[in-house]
N, C-alpha and C positions, 0 to 999 in steps of 0.2 A: 760562568767562566771567571777565572781569577784575573783581576784587573792588572796586577803586576805582570803576569805572564803575557797578557795581551800587549801591554806597553813594551815589554822586552822583545816580543816577536815583531812588533811594528818597527822598533828601533833597528833590529837586525835586517829586516827587509829593506829599510831605507839606507842603512850604512853599508852593507856588504856589496851591493852593485857599484857603489862609488869607490870603495876601498880596494876591492880585488884587482881591478885593472892597474891601479897605482902600485900595488904590491908586486904584481907579476911583471909589469913593464918598467919598473924603476931602474933596473940595471941595463936595459937595452937601449941601443941607439935607434931612434925612429927614422924611417926613410924621409927624405926631404919632402915628398909629396904629402905624407901624413902630417908633418909639421906645418906645411903650408895650409892644409885643410883645417887643422885645428886652430889656426889663427882666426878663422871665420866663425868659430863657435860662439864667443861672447856677443858679437854683433847679431848673430842669428837668434840667439836666445832673447836678447833685448828686444829685437824686432817682433818676435813671437809674443812677447808680453805686452808691448806698447801698442802695436798696430790694431789689435782688436778693440782696445779701450778707446783709441782715437777714432777709428772708422765706424765702429758700431757701439756707441756708448750706452744706448738703451737696450742693446741685446736683441733687438727686433729686426736687424738687417743693417746693411751698410748705408751710412748717411754721408755721402760726399756732396755736401751743400755748403753754402755760405752762412747758413744758420746753425751750423754745428760748431760750438765754441771749442770743443776738444780738438777738432781738425784745425781750426784757426790757430789755437795755441801750439799745437804740434808743428805746424808748418813754420810759424814764427820762431819757435825754439830751434828748429832745424836750420833755418836761414841765419839766425843769430849765431849759432854754433859754427856754421861754415865761415862766417865773416870774422867773428871775434876769436875763435879757438879757445874760449874761456868758458868752462863749465858753469860756474856760479853765475856769471853775467848772462849767458844764454838762457839758463834756467829761469832766472829772475825776469828777463824780458818775456819769455814764454808764458810764465805765470801771469804777468801783468796783461799780456795780450789776451789770455784766456778769460780773466775776470772782466776786462774791458769789453770783450765781445759778449760775454754773458749779460753784462749790464746794458749794453746797447741793444742786444737782441731781445732781452726781456725774459 
């Protein structure tokens, strides 16, 4: 199979589902309920990406224990973010907590 054709097909399959709703709905006013629900999309996607890495870092099952440095780092990052409301500060504190817990746990 032609590699260029394969790459073009994969690009279209990735691009069209994202572009078509924007092209069709660009001129329309969305109902307030839809706008409200769409505000939850970024946090939901972020949670879907982050929580499996925090709760099951080995991929063998959920590890909600005090010896899971990923969980410790995630909880500390979340708490620091709630308190400080500063992204870089809370991320730095969470990374420090992660590495400190890895060093202490071994």
